[in-house]
N, C-alpha and C positions, 0 to 999 in steps of 0.2 A: 184520273177521273173516278169519282165514286159511282157505284151502281145506283141508278134511280129506283124509286119505288116501282114495283111491278103493277101495271094496270090490270083491269079485268079483261081477260082474254076472250076472244071469239070462240065459238064452238070448234071451228077448224083448228085453231091454235091449241085449245085445251085438249083436243083429241090427240095431237102430236105429243104434247107433254105427258099425257096419261099413258100413251103407248110405250114411251121410253123411260118414264119415271124421272123426268128432268124438270128443272124450273124454267128453262128457256130453250127455245129452238132457234138457233143462230145461223144467219147467213153472213159469212165474213167478207163477201165480195159482191157488191151491188152498186151500180151507177144510178142512184136514186135522187141525187140533188139536181134541181132544175137549173138549166142554163150554164152548166159548168164544162161539159164535154159532149160526147156523142150519146149521152143518156137523154132524159126528158128535157124538152125545150122550155116548158112552162111549169108553173106551180101546179096547174090542174093535171098535167101529164105526170108529174112527180107523185101527186096524190093518188092517181089511178094506179101507178106502179106499186105504191105502198099498200093500197087495198088488195092488189093482186098478191103481194107477199103475205098479207094476212090470210087471204083465201087459200094460200099454199101451205099454211100452217106455221109460218115463220113468226116469231114473237119479237126478235131482236135482229137488227141488221146493221152492219158496218157500212156506212156510206163511203165508197171508194172511188171518187172521181180521179181521172188520170192526172198524174203529176209528173213533171219533167218531160223529156222528149219534146213533142211539139207544144206541150202545155207548160214549158219551162217558165217559171216565175209568174204564171198567171193564176194557178190554183194553189195559193199559199196555204199553209196550215191555218193561219188566222182566218182566211176566207172560208175554208172548209168548215171550221168550227162555227162560224157565224151562220153559214147556210144550214148546218145541222140544227141549230137552235131555231131558225126561222121555220124550217119544215116541221120540226117537232111541235111548235106552237100551232101550225096550220092543222096538223093531224089531231091535236087535242081539241081544237075548235070544231073539227068535223067528226069527233068521237071515233077515230080510227085507232085501234089499240096496237101500236107498233113503236118499239123503242128504236132510236137511231143513235149510232155512235160514230164519231169521226174516224176517218182513215184515208187511205189513198191507194190507187193502183199505180205504182211508182215505176217508171221506166228506168232501166239500169243506167247508172251514171257514176263516174269515178268520184264525184263530189259527195256521194250519198252520206257517208259517215259524218262529214262536216255539216251538211245540210240538215241532218237529223239533230245534231247537237246544237245548231243555231235556231232550231224550231221553225224551219222553213218547209220541211217535209213531214207528213203525218205517219206515225206508226199506227198499227191497228188498234182501234178503240182508244187511241191516245195514251196507251199504257207504257210505251217505250220498250216493249219486249219483242214484238214481232213486226216485220214489214212485209207487205205484199209486193213482190218484185216481178216486173214484167220484162221479158226479153223482146228484142226487135222481132217483127214478124218476117222480115225479108232475109236477114243474114244471121249467121251463127256468131254469137259473142259469148266467150267463156266467162260465166259470172263468178268463177271460183275466187279470183282475187278480191272482188267486192264482197262476196260472201264471208271470206275470212276477215276482212277489215271490219265488216259490220259485227261479226262475232266478237271481235276485240273490244267493241264498245258496248257489248251486252245485248245486241239485237240479232234475233234469229230470223233467217230468211224463209218465207213461204213463196215458192216459185209458182206463178200462175199458169194454168192451162198448158203444161208441156205437151199434152196430146194434140194440141192444135198447131204445133210448130213442126212441119214436115221434116225439117232438117235435123230434128232430134231423133227421128226414127232409126237412123244408122249410128247413133252415138250412145248406145246403151252403156258403154263403159263410163262415159262422161256423167250420165245420170247417176250411176252407182257411186262414182267418186263424190258427186255433190251430196248424195245422201250420207256418205261417211263423214262429211264435214257439217252435218247438222241441218241440211236443207229439208224442208217439208214440201211435198208436191201437192198442189191443189188442182183437182180435176173439175171441169165444168159439168154441172148437172146435164145440160143440153147435149154435151158430147156423148154421154152415155146413151142418150135417146135418139141419136142420129141427126141432131139439129145442125151439126157442123160437118156432115158428110161421113161416108163410110170409113175413111181412113182415120179420122179423129176418133170415131167410135171404137174401131178396132184397137187403136193405140191405147185408148183409155182402159178398155177391158184387159188388154195385155198387161198394162202397168198394175192394175188392180190384182190380177192373177199372180203377178210377181211380187205382190205385197210391197210395192214401191210408193203407194199413194197415202198421203197423210190425211187428206180431207177433201170433201166435195163442197162446192159453193155454186151459187146460181150464175154469177156474172151477168145478171139481168140488166137490161138497159131501158126497157119500156114494157108495156103490157101486151103489145101486139106482135112485134117482130122478135124481140129478145126477152120473153117473159120469164119470171121465176118458175123453175121446174123441179124444185127440191122434192116435192111429194112423189111424183112419178119416178124420179131417180132413186129415191129410197126404196120404193116398191121393187124396182128392177134389181137393185143391189141385194135386197133381201132374198130374192128368188135365185140369185147367182151365187152369193157367198154366205148367205144366212143372215138372220136378223141381228145377231150380236155384232157381226162385222160391219153390217150396214149402219148400225147404231154408232159404232166407233167413228166411222168416216164422215157421216152426215149429221150427227147429233152431238156426240160426246166431244170429239176433238174441236169442232168449231166453238163449243161452249168453253172448253179449256182455254182456247186462244182469247176469247172475249174476257175471261176472268184472269188472264195473264198467268195461266198455269202451264205445265209441260204437257204437250200432246203425246198420246200413246202411239 
């Protein structure tokens, strides 16, 4: 997919771009498509979430509805792309300056390499380089075999919100092994701010302190219960690890993923 021409940004968006000297402020994980999963139920709710993203300084979002798991074969890549085009047209009509790209929040599945190659599962921004991989919430499943199989077909794994899986707290060696095999860990902005409880916040901060985190994303689902929180998360990160490190995790690496470049 070719990059679209950039729209005129809002003051909140332009402020983020000017602060970090970038062309886009990217959220790589957001459930913003209507009627596809546990995100917005209607077009109006989706538009409200998109406006919240704009107000949060985001210029470009990867729409990542759940794929596989309990959404197996319902949210196909074709359906995701069509929904992105429809929501993009709606935002244009309402003069909301937000770019949307197709993607998926993909539950781990042994069929993944084949499903990607048959164009049934979305890679991030439809570029074929990165996949957003979600582990089960209830039980531990070692993703390393799938991670390696994906790497063999040229797809790098971004593992979503490891700080929100309590069973990973005692598996530090597993996390380090996954990192050695090229995995990037994506922390949820709300976790840093305590939205998912004290343990998730503690684990997120511990992973950041250990330099295990590749990027931060919103994982927003709506404007009221799970809103985008990238702005406050960036401020917190800057106060804890410095502005340059916050820039890398919350601005630079998400942009690199969107542009199909290597994350730092």
